[in-house]
MIZALUM-862891 format. One record per atom (N, C-alpha, C, O): residue number from 1; residue in three letters; x negated, y, z negated. Coordinates in nm, 4 decimals. Last residue first. Layout:
! MIZALUM-862891
@num: NUM	residuo: ALA	X: X	Y: Y	Z: Z;
...
***
This chain:
! MIZALUM-862891
@num: 90	residuo: SER	X: -1.1938	Y: -0.2168	Z: -0.4669;
@num: 90	residuo: SER	X: -1.0773	Y: -0.2839	Z: -0.4080;
@num: 90	residuo: SER	X: -0.9510	Y: -0.2354	Z: -0.4714;
@num: 90	residuo: SER	X: -0.8424	Y: -0.2804	Z: -0.4349;
@num: 89	residuo: SER	X: -1.4596	Y: 0.0041	Z: -0.3647;
@num: 89	residuo: SER	X: -1.3737	Y: -0.0567	Z: -0.4668;
@num: 89	residuo: SER	X: -1.2563	Y: -0.1227	Z: -0.3966;
@num: 89	residuo: SER	X: -1.2231	Y: -0.0896	Z: -0.2827;
@num: 88	residuo: PHE	X: -1.7602	Y: -0.0498	Z: -0.1919;
@num: 88	residuo: PHE	X: -1.6221	Y: -0.0016	Z: -0.1893;
@num: 88	residuo: PHE	X: -1.5441	Y: -0.0722	Z: -0.2984;
@num: 88	residuo: PHE	X: -1.5604	Y: -0.1920	Z: -0.3215;
@num: 87	residuo: THR	X: -2.0780	Y: 0.0373	Z: -0.1457;
@num: 87	residuo: THR	X: -1.9956	Y: -0.0368	Z: -0.2405;
@num: 87	residuo: THR	X: -1.8571	Y: 0.0245	Z: -0.2404;
@num: 87	residuo: THR	X: -1.8388	Y: 0.1381	Z: -0.2841;
@num: 86	residuo: MET	X: -2.3394	Y: 0.0470	Z: 0.0315;
@num: 86	residuo: MET	X: -2.1998	Y: 0.0757	Z: 0.0585;
@num: 86	residuo: MET	X: -2.1126	Y: -0.0126	Z: -0.0295;
@num: 86	residuo: MET	X: -2.0777	Y: -0.1243	Z: 0.0086;
@num: 85	residuo: LYS	X: -2.6357	Y: 0.1952	Z: -0.0672;
@num: 85	residuo: LYS	X: -2.5536	Y: 0.0741	Z: -0.0781;
@num: 85	residuo: LYS	X: -2.4078	Y: 0.1126	Z: -0.0605;
@num: 85	residuo: LYS	X: -2.3580	Y: 0.2012	Z: -0.1299;
@num: 84	residuo: PHE	X: -2.8297	Y: 0.3786	Z: 0.1584;
@num: 84	residuo: PHE	X: -2.7377	Y: 0.3796	Z: 0.0442;
@num: 84	residuo: PHE	X: -2.6528	Y: 0.2543	Z: 0.0473;
@num: 84	residuo: PHE	X: -2.6042	Y: 0.2131	Z: 0.1526;
@num: 83	residuo: LYS	X: -2.9608	Y: 0.3585	Z: 0.3961;
@num: 83	residuo: LYS	X: -3.0332	Y: 0.3123	Z: 0.2776;
@num: 83	residuo: LYS	X: -2.9446	Y: 0.3097	Z: 0.1530;
@num: 83	residuo: LYS	X: -2.9794	Y: 0.2464	Z: 0.0534;
@num: 82	residuo: SER	X: -2.8045	Y: 0.4772	Z: 0.5867;
@num: 82	residuo: SER	X: -2.8023	Y: 0.3310	Z: 0.5807;
@num: 82	residuo: SER	X: -2.8756	Y: 0.2769	Z: 0.4583;
@num: 82	residuo: SER	X: -2.8551	Y: 0.1616	Z: 0.4202;
@num: 81	residuo: THR	X: -2.8249	Y: 0.7458	Z: 0.6196;
@num: 81	residuo: THR	X: -2.7390	Y: 0.6993	Z: 0.5097;
@num: 81	residuo: THR	X: -2.7393	Y: 0.5478	Z: 0.4964;
@num: 81	residuo: THR	X: -2.6795	Y: 0.4948	Z: 0.4027;
@num: 80	residuo: GLN	X: -2.9898	Y: 0.7791	Z: 0.8409;
@num: 80	residuo: GLN	X: -3.0308	Y: 0.8381	Z: 0.7131;
@num: 80	residuo: GLN	X: -2.9488	Y: 0.7828	Z: 0.5960;
@num: 80	residuo: GLN	X: -2.9997	Y: 0.7743	Z: 0.4842;
@num: 79	residuo: PRO	X: -2.8544	Y: 0.6705	Z: 1.0581;
@num: 79	residuo: PRO	X: -2.9685	Y: 0.5958	Z: 1.0037;
@num: 79	residuo: PRO	X: -3.0133	Y: 0.6505	Z: 0.8679;
@num: 79	residuo: PRO	X: -3.0692	Y: 0.5759	Z: 0.7875;
@num: 78	residuo: SER	X: -2.5004	Y: 0.6714	Z: 1.0690;
@num: 78	residuo: SER	X: -2.6228	Y: 0.7492	Z: 1.0502;
@num: 78	residuo: SER	X: -2.7364	Y: 0.6633	Z: 0.9955;
@num: 78	residuo: SER	X: -2.7177	Y: 0.5910	Z: 0.8976;
@num: 77	residuo: ASN	X: -2.2521	Y: 0.5577	Z: 1.0834;
@num: 77	residuo: ASN	X: -2.3407	Y: 0.5417	Z: 1.1986;
@num: 77	residuo: ASN	X: -2.4749	Y: 0.6124	Z: 1.1831;
@num: 77	residuo: ASN	X: -2.5552	Y: 0.6125	Z: 1.2764;
@num: 76	residuo: ASN	X: -2.1214	Y: 0.6254	Z: 0.8462;
@num: 76	residuo: ASN	X: -2.1368	Y: 0.4846	Z: 0.8810;
@num: 76	residuo: ASN	X: -2.2396	Y: 0.4625	Z: 0.9908;
@num: 76	residuo: ASN	X: -2.3074	Y: 0.3598	Z: 0.9920;
@num: 75	residuo: TRP	X: -2.1172	Y: 0.9040	Z: 0.8639;
@num: 75	residuo: TRP	X: -2.1906	Y: 0.8377	Z: 0.7559;
@num: 75	residuo: TRP	X: -2.2224	Y: 0.6937	Z: 0.7954;
@num: 75	residuo: TRP	X: -2.3351	Y: 0.6468	Z: 0.7800;
@num: 74	residuo: ARG	X: -1.9499	Y: 0.9346	Z: 1.0859;
@num: 74	residuo: ARG	X: -2.0879	Y: 0.9850	Z: 1.0925;
@num: 74	residuo: ARG	X: -2.1741	Y: 0.9202	Z: 0.9841;
@num: 74	residuo: ARG	X: -2.2897	Y: 0.8855	Z: 1.0085;
@num: 73	residuo: GLY	X: -1.7072	Y: 0.8262	Z: 0.9892;
@num: 73	residuo: GLY	X: -1.7807	Y: 0.7613	Z: 1.0969;
@num: 73	residuo: GLY	X: -1.9249	Y: 0.8070	Z: 1.1064;
@num: 73	residuo: GLY	X: -2.0136	Y: 0.7258	Z: 1.1325;
@num: 72	residuo: ASN	X: -1.7031	Y: 0.8508	Z: 0.6244;
@num: 72	residuo: ASN	X: -1.6563	Y: 0.8817	Z: 0.7594;
@num: 72	residuo: ASN	X: -1.7456	Y: 0.8129	Z: 0.8628;
@num: 72	residuo: ASN	X: -1.8457	Y: 0.7500	Z: 0.8287;
@num: 71	residuo: THR	X: -1.5983	Y: 0.6514	Z: 0.3418;
@num: 71	residuo: THR	X: -1.6992	Y: 0.7219	Z: 0.4214;
@num: 71	residuo: THR	X: -1.6393	Y: 0.7555	Z: 0.5565;
@num: 71	residuo: THR	X: -1.5391	Y: 0.6976	Z: 0.5982;
@num: 70	residuo: ALA	X: -1.4931	Y: 0.5909	Z: 0.0049;
@num: 70	residuo: ALA	X: -1.4636	Y: 0.6026	Z: 0.1481;
@num: 70	residuo: ALA	X: -1.5781	Y: 0.6775	Z: 0.2148;
@num: 70	residuo: ALA	X: -1.6464	Y: 0.7576	Z: 0.1510;
@num: 69	residuo: GLN	X: -1.6058	Y: 0.5399	Z: -0.2422;
@num: 69	residuo: GLN	X: -1.4676	Y: 0.4990	Z: -0.2191;
@num: 69	residuo: GLN	X: -1.4322	Y: 0.5012	Z: -0.0706;
@num: 69	residuo: GLN	X: -1.3499	Y: 0.4216	Z: -0.0254;
@num: 68	residuo: ILE	X: -1.8951	Y: 0.4606	Z: -0.4136;
@num: 68	residuo: ILE	X: -1.8426	Y: 0.5097	Z: -0.2867;
@num: 68	residuo: ILE	X: -1.7028	Y: 0.4518	Z: -0.2650;
@num: 68	residuo: ILE	X: -1.6837	Y: 0.3302	Z: -0.2689;
@num: 67	residuo: VAL	X: -1.9264	Y: 0.5476	Z: -0.7502;
@num: 67	residuo: VAL	X: -1.9032	Y: 0.4395	Z: -0.6548;
@num: 67	residuo: VAL	X: -1.8402	Y: 0.4980	Z: -0.5288;
@num: 67	residuo: VAL	X: -1.7443	Y: 0.5749	Z: -0.5359;
@num: 66	residuo: GLY	X: -1.9530	Y: 0.7253	Z: -0.9568;
@num: 66	residuo: GLY	X: -2.0502	Y: 0.7317	Z: -0.8489;
@num: 66	residuo: GLY	X: -2.0370	Y: 0.6199	Z: -0.7472;
@num: 66	residuo: GLY	X: -2.1272	Y: 0.5993	Z: -0.6660;
@num: 65	residuo: GLN	X: -1.7548	Y: 0.7400	Z: -1.1370;
@num: 65	residuo: GLN	X: -1.8667	Y: 0.6524	Z: -1.1723;
@num: 65	residuo: GLN	X: -1.9751	Y: 0.6517	Z: -1.0642;
@num: 65	residuo: GLN	X: -2.0773	Y: 0.5848	Z: -1.0791;
@num: 64	residuo: LYS	X: -1.5674	Y: 0.8977	Z: -1.0115;
@num: 64	residuo: LYS	X: -1.6363	Y: 0.9521	Z: -1.1284;
@num: 64	residuo: LYS	X: -1.7567	Y: 0.8690	Z: -1.1703;
@num: 64	residuo: LYS	X: -1.8500	Y: 0.9207	Z: -1.2318;
@num: 63	residuo: ASP	X: -1.6260	Y: 0.8188	Z: -0.6590;
@num: 63	residuo: ASP	X: -1.5424	Y: 0.8361	Z: -0.7768;
@num: 63	residuo: ASP	X: -1.6268	Y: 0.8871	Z: -0.8933;
@num: 63	residuo: ASP	X: -1.7450	Y: 0.9166	Z: -0.8758;
@num: 62	residuo: ILE	X: -1.6970	Y: 0.9743	Z: -0.3415;
@num: 62	residuo: ILE	X: -1.7352	Y: 0.8911	Z: -0.4550;
@num: 62	residuo: ILE	X: -1.6426	Y: 0.9185	Z: -0.5728;
@num: 62	residuo: ILE	X: -1.5873	Y: 1.0278	Z: -0.5852;
@num: 61	residuo: LEU	X: -1.7034	Y: 0.9769	Z: 0.0025;
@num: 61	residuo: LEU	X: -1.6237	Y: 1.0134	Z: -0.1147;
@num: 61	residuo: LEU	X: -1.6607	Y: 0.9181	Z: -0.2268;
@num: 61	residuo: LEU	X: -1.6565	Y: 0.7962	Z: -0.2100;
@num: 60	residuo: ALA	X: -1.9368	Y: 1.0938	Z: 0.2256;
@num: 60	residuo: ALA	X: -1.9007	Y: 0.9788	Z: 0.1430;
@num: 60	residuo: ALA	X: -1.8222	Y: 1.0315	Z: 0.0235;
@num: 60	residuo: ALA	X: -1.8689	Y: 1.1200	Z: -0.0482;
@num: 59	residuo: ILE	X: -2.0222	Y: 1.2124	Z: 0.5441;
@num: 59	residuo: ILE	X: -1.9383	Y: 1.2295	Z: 0.4256;
@num: 59	residuo: ILE	X: -1.9161	Y: 1.0953	Z: 0.3573;
@num: 59	residuo: ILE	X: -1.8814	Y: 0.9962	Z: 0.4215;
@num: 58	residuo: ASN	X: -2.2142	Y: 1.3949	Z: 0.7507;
@num: 58	residuo: ASN	X: -2.2103	Y: 1.2623	Z: 0.6895;
@num: 58	residuo: ASN	X: -2.1378	Y: 1.2764	Z: 0.5560;
@num: 58	residuo: ASN	X: -2.1863	Y: 1.3442	Z: 0.4654;
@num: 57	residuo: ALA	X: -2.0119	Y: 1.6166	Z: 0.9553;
@num: 57	residuo: ALA	X: -2.1188	Y: 1.5896	Z: 0.8586;
@num: 57	residuo: ALA	X: -2.1067	Y: 1.4452	Z: 0.8114;
@num: 57	residuo: ALA	X: -2.0032	Y: 1.3811	Z: 0.8294;
@num: 56	residuo: PRO	X: -1.7792	Y: 1.7404	Z: 1.0746;
@num: 56	residuo: PRO	X: -1.9078	Y: 1.7283	Z: 1.1442;
@num: 56	residuo: PRO	X: -2.0256	Y: 1.7089	Z: 1.0486;
@num: 56	residuo: PRO	X: -2.1273	Y: 1.7774	Z: 1.0602;
@num: 55	residuo: LEU	X: -1.4716	Y: 1.5634	Z: 1.0326;
@num: 55	residuo: LEU	X: -1.5717	Y: 1.6536	Z: 0.9757;
@num: 55	residuo: LEU	X: -1.7081	Y: 1.6310	Z: 1.0401;
@num: 55	residuo: LEU	X: -1.7495	Y: 1.5165	Z: 1.0587;
@num: 54	residuo: ALA	X: -1.3123	Y: 1.3652	Z: 1.1297;
@num: 54	residuo: ALA	X: -1.3134	Y: 1.4916	Z: 1.2032;
@num: 54	residuo: ALA	X: -1.4202	Y: 1.5881	Z: 1.1519;
@num: 54	residuo: ALA	X: -1.4551	Y: 1.6841	Z: 1.2206;
@num: 53	residuo: ASP	X: -1.3255	Y: 1.1618	Z: 0.9443;
@num: 53	residuo: ASP	X: -1.3954	Y: 1.1433	Z: 1.0718;
@num: 53	residuo: ASP	X: -1.4027	Y: 1.2720	Z: 1.1530;
@num: 53	residuo: ASP	X: -1.4912	Y: 1.2862	Z: 1.2373;
@num: 52	residuo: LEU	X: -1.1562	Y: 1.2665	Z: 0.7447;
@num: 52	residuo: LEU	X: -1.2995	Y: 1.2475	Z: 0.7187;
@num: 52	residuo: LEU	X: -1.3777	Y: 1.2368	Z: 0.8494;
@num: 52	residuo: LEU	X: -1.4845	Y: 1.2966	Z: 0.8631;
@num: 51	residuo: ILE	X: -0.9108	Y: 1.2579	Z: 0.8839;
@num: 51	residuo: ILE	X: -0.9640	Y: 1.3857	Z: 0.8351;
@num: 51	residuo: ILE	X: -1.1144	Y: 1.3741	Z: 0.8118;
@num: 51	residuo: ILE	X: -1.1911	Y: 1.4608	Z: 0.8537;
@num: 50	residuo: SER	X: -0.8853	Y: 0.9831	Z: 0.9277;
@num: 50	residuo: SER	X: -0.8891	Y: 1.0756	Z: 1.0413;
@num: 50	residuo: SER	X: -0.9476	Y: 1.2098	Z: 1.0011;
@num: 50	residuo: SER	X: -1.0254	Y: 1.2689	Z: 1.0760;
@num: 49	residuo: ALA	X: -0.8717	Y: 0.8871	Z: 0.6657;
@num: 49	residuo: ALA	X: -0.9825	Y: 0.8468	Z: 0.7520;
@num: 49	residuo: ALA	X: -0.9961	Y: 0.9414	Z: 0.8709;
@num: 49	residuo: ALA	X: -1.1076	Y: 0.9757	Z: 0.9102;
@num: 48	residuo: GLN	X: -0.6288	Y: 1.0054	Z: 0.5834;
@num: 48	residuo: GLN	X: -0.7532	Y: 1.0377	Z: 0.5148;
@num: 48	residuo: GLN	X: -0.8737	Y: 1.0042	Z: 0.6031;
@num: 48	residuo: GLN	X: -0.9669	Y: 1.0838	Z: 0.6140;
@num: 47	residuo: ILE	X: -0.4520	Y: 0.8740	Z: 0.7605;
@num: 47	residuo: ILE	X: -0.4648	Y: 1.0201	Z: 0.7645;
@num: 47	residuo: ILE	X: -0.5960	Y: 1.0619	Z: 0.7003;
@num: 47	residuo: ILE	X: -0.6679	Y: 1.1451	Z: 0.7557;
@num: 46	residuo: ASN	X: -0.4860	Y: 0.6106	Z: 0.6732;
@num: 46	residuo: ASN	X: -0.5204	Y: 0.6476	Z: 0.8109;
@num: 46	residuo: ASN	X: -0.5377	Y: 0.7974	Z: 0.8268;
@num: 46	residuo: ASN	X: -0.6272	Y: 0.8430	Z: 0.8980;
@num: 45	residuo: GLU	X: -0.3864	Y: 0.6328	Z: 0.4135;
@num: 45	residuo: GLU	X: -0.5271	Y: 0.5957	Z: 0.4330;
@num: 45	residuo: GLU	X: -0.5728	Y: 0.6305	Z: 0.5741;
@num: 45	residuo: GLU	X: -0.6859	Y: 0.6751	Z: 0.5931;
@num: 44	residuo: GLN	X: -0.1179	Y: 0.6890	Z: 0.4723;
@num: 44	residuo: GLN	X: -0.1987	Y: 0.7889	Z: 0.4029;
@num: 44	residuo: GLN	X: -0.3479	Y: 0.7598	Z: 0.4189;
@num: 44	residuo: GLN	X: -0.4273	Y: 0.8523	Z: 0.4362;
@num: 43	residuo: HIS	X: -0.0474	Y: 0.4417	Z: 0.5918;
@num: 43	residuo: HIS	X: -0.0375	Y: 0.5664	Z: 0.6688;
@num: 43	residuo: HIS	X: -0.1238	Y: 0.6755	Z: 0.6047;
@num: 43	residuo: HIS	X: -0.1952	Y: 0.7469	Z: 0.6752;
@num: 42	residuo: ARG	X: -0.0812	Y: 0.2719	Z: 0.3747;
@num: 42	residuo: ARG	X: -0.1634	Y: 0.2521	Z: 0.4936;
@num: 42	residuo: ARG	X: -0.1640	Y: 0.3783	Z: 0.5793;
@num: 42	residuo: ARG	X: -0.2677	Y: 0.4173	Z: 0.6330;
@num: 41	residuo: LEU	X: 0.1228	Y: 0.3731	Z: 0.2103;
@num: 41	residuo: LEU	X: -0.0172	Y: 0.3812	Z: 0.1674;
@num: 41	residuo: LEU	X: -0.1118	Y: 0.3653	Z: 0.2864;
@num: 41	residuo: LEU	X: -0.2110	Y: 0.4373	Z: 0.2972;
@num: 40	residuo: ARG	X: 0.3493	Y: 0.3080	Z: 0.3647;
@num: 40	residuo: ARG	X: 0.3177	Y: 0.4487	Z: 0.3347;
@num: 40	residuo: ARG	X: 0.1729	Y: 0.4659	Z: 0.2915;
@num: 40	residuo: ARG	X: 0.1071	Y: 0.5621	Z: 0.3311;
@num: 39	residuo: SER	X: 0.3314	Y: 0.0278	Z: 0.3629;
@num: 39	residuo: SER	X: 0.3280	Y: 0.1011	Z: 0.4895;
@num: 39	residuo: SER	X: 0.2914	Y: 0.2475	Z: 0.4672;
@num: 39	residuo: SER	X: 0.2118	Y: 0.3042	Z: 0.5420;
@num: 38	residuo: THR	X: 0.3629	Y: -0.0232	Z: 0.0904;
@num: 38	residuo: THR	X: 0.2399	Y: -0.0629	Z: 0.1590;
@num: 38	residuo: THR	X: 0.2238	Y: 0.0133	Z: 0.2896;
@num: 38	residuo: THR	X: 0.1140	Y: 0.0582	Z: 0.3226;
@num: 37	residuo: ILE	X: 0.6249	Y: 0.0711	Z: 0.0539;
@num: 37	residuo: ILE	X: 0.5135	Y: 0.1349	Z: -0.0171;
@num: 37	residuo: ILE	X: 0.3817	Y: 0.1027	Z: 0.0513;
@num: 37	residuo: ILE	X: 0.2976	Y: 0.1909	Z: 0.0687;
@num: 36	residuo: ASN	X: 0.7625	Y: -0.1114	Z: 0.2193;
@num: 36	residuo: ASN	X: 0.7722	Y: 0.0319	Z: 0.2434;
@num: 36	residuo: ASN	X: 0.6551	Y: 0.1056	Z: 0.1782;
@num: 36	residuo: ASN	X: 0.5936	Y: 0.1922	Z: 0.2402;
@num: 35	residuo: ARG	X: 0.7052	Y: -0.3552	Z: 0.0971;
@num: 35	residuo: ARG	X: 0.6621	Y: -0.3316	Z: 0.2351;
@num: 35	residuo: ARG	X: 0.6615	Y: -0.1829	Z: 0.2668;
@num: 35	residuo: ARG	X: 0.5705	Y: -0.1337	Z: 0.3335;
@num: 34	residuo: ALA	X: 0.8307	Y: -0.3081	Z: -0.1525;
@num: 34	residuo: ALA	X: 0.6864	Y: -0.3319	Z: -0.1463;
@num: 34	residuo: ALA	X: 0.6326	Y: -0.3089	Z: -0.0053;
@num: 34	residuo: ALA	X: 0.5260	Y: -0.2495	Z: 0.0109;
@num: 33	residuo: VAL	X: 1.0988	Y: -0.2863	Z: -0.0707;
@num: 33	residuo: VAL	X: 1.0327	Y: -0.1720	Z: -0.1346;
@num: 33	residuo: VAL	X: 0.8805	Y: -0.1878	Z: -0.1265;
@num: 33	residuo: VAL	X: 0.8096	Y: -0.0915	Z: -0.0971;
@num: 32	residuo: HIS	X: 1.1381	Y: -0.5500	Z: 0.0233;
@num: 32	residuo: HIS	X: 1.1538	Y: -0.4348	Z: 0.1132;
@num: 32	residuo: HIS	X: 1.0823	Y: -0.3120	Z: 0.0574;
@num: 32	residuo: HIS	X: 1.0128	Y: -0.2418	Z: 0.1309;
@num: 31	residuo: ALA	X: 1.0990	Y: -0.6941	Z: -0.2112;
@num: 31	residuo: ALA	X: 1.0108	Y: -0.7180	Z: -0.0971;
@num: 31	residuo: ALA	X: 1.0174	Y: -0.6011	Z: 0.0010;
@num: 31	residuo: ALA	X: 0.9154	Y: -0.5584	Z: 0.0550;
@num: 30	residuo: LEU	X: 1.3144	Y: -0.5968	Z: -0.3610;
@num: 30	residuo: LEU	X: 1.1773	Y: -0.5709	Z: -0.4052;
@num: 30	residuo: LEU	X: 1.0774	Y: -0.5919	Z: -0.2920;
@num: 30	residuo: LEU	X: 0.9817	Y: -0.5157	Z: -0.2787;
@num: 29	residuo: MET	X: 1.5285	Y: -0.7001	Z: -0.2076;
@num: 29	residuo: MET	X: 1.5124	Y: -0.5553	Z: -0.2240;
@num: 29	residuo: MET	X: 1.3703	Y: -0.5203	Z: -0.2673;
@num: 29	residuo: MET	X: 1.3119	Y: -0.4247	Z: -0.2163;
@num: 28	residuo: VAL	X: 1.4836	Y: -0.9735	Z: -0.2389;
@num: 28	residuo: VAL	X: 1.4805	Y: -0.9144	Z: -0.1052;
@num: 28	residuo: VAL	X: 1.4584	Y: -0.7638	Z: -0.1140;
@num: 28	residuo: VAL	X: 1.3800	Y: -0.7068	Z: -0.0381;
@num: 27	residuo: ALA	X: 1.5191	Y: -0.9958	Z: -0.5169;
@num: 27	residuo: ALA	X: 1.3914	Y: -1.0331	Z: -0.4559;
@num: 27	residuo: ALA	X: 1.3766	Y: -0.9716	Z: -0.3175;
@num: 27	residuo: ALA	X: 1.2691	Y: -0.9230	Z: -0.2823;
@num: 26	residuo: ALA	X: 1.7878	Y: -0.9156	Z: -0.5439;
@num: 26	residuo: ALA	X: 1.6816	Y: -0.8381	Z: -0.6088;
@num: 26	residuo: ALA	X: 1.5464	Y: -0.8689	Z: -0.5464;
@num: 26	residuo: ALA	X: 1.4665	Y: -0.7777	Z: -0.5248;
@num: 25	residuo: ILE	X: 1.9117	Y: -1.1239	Z: -0.4012;
@num: 25	residuo: ILE	X: 1.9250	Y: -0.9845	Z: -0.3558;
@num: 25	residuo: ILE	X: 1.8146	Y: -0.8986	Z: -0.4158;
@num: 25	residuo: ILE	X: 1.7542	Y: -0.8175	Z: -0.3456;
@num: 24	residuo: ILE	X: 1.8389	Y: -1.3410	Z: -0.5653;
@num: 24	residuo: ILE	X: 1.7959	Y: -1.3356	Z: -0.4252;
@num: 24	residuo: ILE	X: 1.8016	Y: -1.1924	Z: -0.3730;
@num: 24	residuo: ILE	X: 1.7080	Y: -1.1452	Z: -0.3084;
@num: 23	residuo: GLY	X: 1.9653	Y: -1.2686	Z: -0.8060;
@num: 23	residuo: GLY	X: 1.8214	Y: -1.2895	Z: -0.8017;
@num: 23	residuo: GLY	X: 1.7672	Y: -1.2811	Z: -0.6607;
@num: 23	residuo: GLY	X: 1.6621	Y: -1.2213	Z: -0.6376;
@num: 22	residuo: LEU	X: 2.2314	Y: -1.2673	Z: -0.7248;
@num: 22	residuo: LEU	X: 2.1690	Y: -1.1425	Z: -0.7703;
@num: 22	residuo: LEU	X: 2.0171	Y: -1.1526	Z: -0.7670;
@num: 22	residuo: LEU	X: 1.9484	Y: -1.0575	Z: -0.7299;
@num: 21	residuo: ALA	X: 2.2589	Y: -1.5399	Z: -0.6744;
@num: 21	residuo: ALA	X: 2.2704	Y: -1.4445	Z: -0.5636;
@num: 21	residuo: ALA	X: 2.2073	Y: -1.3110	Z: -0.6010;
@num: 21	residuo: ALA	X: 2.1384	Y: -1.2490	Z: -0.5200;
@num: 20	residuo: PHE	X: 2.2334	Y: -1.6357	Z: -0.9354;
@num: 20	residuo: PHE	X: 2.1388	Y: -1.6783	Z: -0.8330;
@num: 20	residuo: PHE	X: 2.1380	Y: -1.5793	Z: -0.7165;
@num: 20	residuo: PHE	X: 2.0324	Y: -1.5401	Z: -0.6666;
@num: 19	residuo: LEU	X: 2.4579	Y: -1.5171	Z: -1.0462;
@num: 19	residuo: LEU	X: 2.3254	Y: -1.4845	Z: -1.0994;
@num: 19	residuo: LEU	X: 2.2169	Y: -1.5226	Z: -1.0003;
@num: 19	residuo: LEU	X: 2.1192	Y: -1.4495	Z: -0.9835;
@num: 18	residuo: SER	X: 2.6564	Y: -1.6392	Z: -0.8937;
@num: 18	residuo: SER	X: 2.6383	Y: -1.4948	Z: -0.8834;
@num: 18	residuo: SER	X: 2.5031	Y: -1.4526	Z: -0.9400;
@num: 18	residuo: SER	X: 2.4401	Y: -1.3612	Z: -0.8868;
@num: 17	residuo: ILE	X: 2.6400	Y: -1.9040	Z: -0.9709;
@num: 17	residuo: ILE	X: 2.6015	Y: -1.8674	Z: -0.8337;
@num: 17	residuo: ILE	X: 2.5775	Y: -1.7178	Z: -0.8239;
@num: 17	residuo: ILE	X: 2.4870	Y: -1.6743	Z: -0.7526;
@num: 16	residuo: GLN	X: 2.7369	Y: -1.8982	Z: -1.2299;
@num: 16	residuo: GLN	X: 2.5981	Y: -1.9384	Z: -1.2100;
@num: 16	residuo: GLN	X: 2.5496	Y: -1.9019	Z: -1.0689;
@num: 16	residuo: GLN	X: 2.4317	Y: -1.8723	Z: -1.0496;
@num: 15	residuo: PRO	X: 3.0113	Y: -1.8267	Z: -1.1966;
@num: 15	residuo: PRO	X: 2.9151	Y: -1.7332	Z: -1.2577;
@num: 15	residuo: PRO	X: 2.7687	Y: -1.7707	Z: -1.2330;
@num: 15	residuo: PRO	X: 2.6849	Y: -1.6820	Z: -1.2166;
@num: 14	residuo: HIS	X: 3.2323	Y: -1.8613	Z: -0.9752;
@num: 14	residuo: HIS	X: 3.1148	Y: -1.9441	Z: -1.0059;
@num: 14	residuo: HIS	X: 3.0058	Y: -1.8537	Z: -1.0664;
@num: 14	residuo: HIS	X: 2.9170	Y: -1.8087	Z: -0.9940;
@num: 13	residuo: THR	X: 3.4423	Y: -1.6740	Z: -0.9812;
@num: 13	residuo: THR	X: 3.4686	Y: -1.8148	Z: -0.9484;
@num: 13	residuo: THR	X: 3.3544	Y: -1.9077	Z: -0.9894;
@num: 13	residuo: THR	X: 3.3782	Y: -2.0202	Z: -1.0333;
@num: 12	residuo: SER	X: 3.3435	Y: -1.4274	Z: -1.0587;
@num: 12	residuo: SER	X: 3.4714	Y: -1.4722	Z: -1.1158;
@num: 12	residuo: SER	X: 3.4965	Y: -1.6209	Z: -1.0906;
@num: 12	residuo: SER	X: 3.5643	Y: -1.6865	Z: -1.1695;
@num: 11	residuo: HIS	X: 3.1084	Y: -1.4108	Z: -0.9087;
@num: 11	residuo: HIS	X: 3.0999	Y: -1.4128	Z: -1.0551;
@num: 11	residuo: HIS	X: 3.2297	Y: -1.4653	Z: -1.1172;
@num: 11	residuo: HIS	X: 3.2266	Y: -1.5387	Z: -1.2160;
@num: 10	residuo: LEU	X: 3.2093	Y: -1.3972	Z: -0.6492;
@num: 10	residuo: LEU	X: 3.1273	Y: -1.5115	Z: -0.6894;
@num: 10	residuo: LEU	X: 3.1219	Y: -1.5238	Z: -0.8415;
@num: 10	residuo: LEU	X: 3.1298	Y: -1.6338	Z: -0.8960;
@num: 9	residuo: PHE	X: 3.3364	Y: -1.1453	Z: -0.6688;
@num: 9	residuo: PHE	X: 3.4145	Y: -1.2662	Z: -0.6414;
@num: 9	residuo: PHE	X: 3.3375	Y: -1.3905	Z: -0.6853;
@num: 9	residuo: PHE	X: 3.3933	Y: -1.4787	Z: -0.7506;
@num: 8	residuo: ALA	X: 3.1134	Y: -0.9850	Z: -0.7143;
@num: 8	residuo: ALA	X: 3.2215	Y: -0.9880	Z: -0.8137;
@num: 8	residuo: ALA	X: 3.3078	Y: -1.1130	Z: -0.7948;
@num: 8	residuo: ALA	X: 3.3471	Y: -1.1780	Z: -0.8916;
@num: 7	residuo: LEU	X: 2.9710	Y: -1.0277	Z: -0.4774;
@num: 7	residuo: LEU	X: 2.9135	Y: -1.0715	Z: -0.6042;
@num: 7	residuo: LEU	X: 3.0189	Y: -1.0780	Z: -0.7137;
@num: 7	residuo: LEU	X: 3.0144	Y: -1.1677	Z: -0.7978;
@num: 6	residuo: ALA	X: 3.1456	Y: -0.9082	Z: -0.2945;
@num: 6	residuo: ALA	X: 3.1158	Y: -1.0504	Z: -0.2826;
@num: 6	residuo: ALA	X: 3.0590	Y: -1.1043	Z: -0.4127;
@num: 6	residuo: ALA	X: 3.0943	Y: -1.2145	Z: -0.4547;
@num: 5	residuo: VAL	X: 3.1317	Y: -0.6464	Z: -0.3879;
@num: 5	residuo: VAL	X: 3.2606	Y: -0.7161	Z: -0.3862;
@num: 5	residuo: VAL	X: 3.2368	Y: -0.8661	Z: -0.3802;
@num: 5	residuo: VAL	X: 3.3006	Y: -0.9424	Z: -0.4527;
@num: 4	residuo: PRO	X: 2.8570	Y: -0.5847	Z: -0.3506;
@num: 4	residuo: PRO	X: 2.9155	Y: -0.5837	Z: -0.4849;
@num: 4	residuo: PRO	X: 3.0490	Y: -0.6573	Z: -0.4918;
@num: 4	residuo: PRO	X: 3.0770	Y: -0.7241	Z: -0.5914;
@num: 3	residuo: ALA	X: 2.8346	Y: -0.6241	Z: -0.0556;
@num: 3	residuo: ALA	X: 2.7640	Y: -0.7085	Z: -0.1528;
@num: 3	residuo: ALA	X: 2.8249	Y: -0.7025	Z: -0.2934;
@num: 3	residuo: ALA	X: 2.8439	Y: -0.8085	Z: -0.3529;
@num: 2	residuo: LEU	X: 2.9501	Y: -0.4359	Z: 0.1091;
@num: 2	residuo: LEU	X: 3.0266	Y: -0.5549	Z: 0.0758;
@num: 2	residuo: LEU	X: 2.9627	Y: -0.6378	Z: -0.0342;
@num: 2	residuo: LEU	X: 3.0321	Y: -0.7152	Z: -0.1002;
@num: 1	residuo: MET	X: 2.9646	Y: -0.0887	Z: 0.0820;
@num: 1	residuo: MET	X: 2.8806	Y: -0.2060	Z: 0.0910;
@num: 1	residuo: MET	X: 2.9586	Y: -0.3263	Z: 0.0382;
@num: 1	residuo: MET	X: 3.0249	Y: -0.3181	Z: -0.0652;
***
C-alpha cells in the first residue's frame, strides 16, 4: 500500500500536513466501517423480518420491559392485534 510511504514522505517534509492527511484517512476509514456495519445490520434485520413473516401466527417480539421490538406481517394485518399499541424502540 502506498499510503504509509506517502505519509512518511509528507511527515518528513511537512509534519503538519501528515497529521491532516492522517485525519482524513482515518475519517474515510471510519466512514467505510460505519457503512459496512450499517449494511450488515440492515441485512440482519431483513433476515429477521423474513423469518417472522414466514411464521403462520401473529407474532410480536417484546423486550424485557414489554415494549414491542418487532412484529410480523400477520400481526400488522390482524384486526385482533390492532388494539395493542405498536411502540417500537429506536
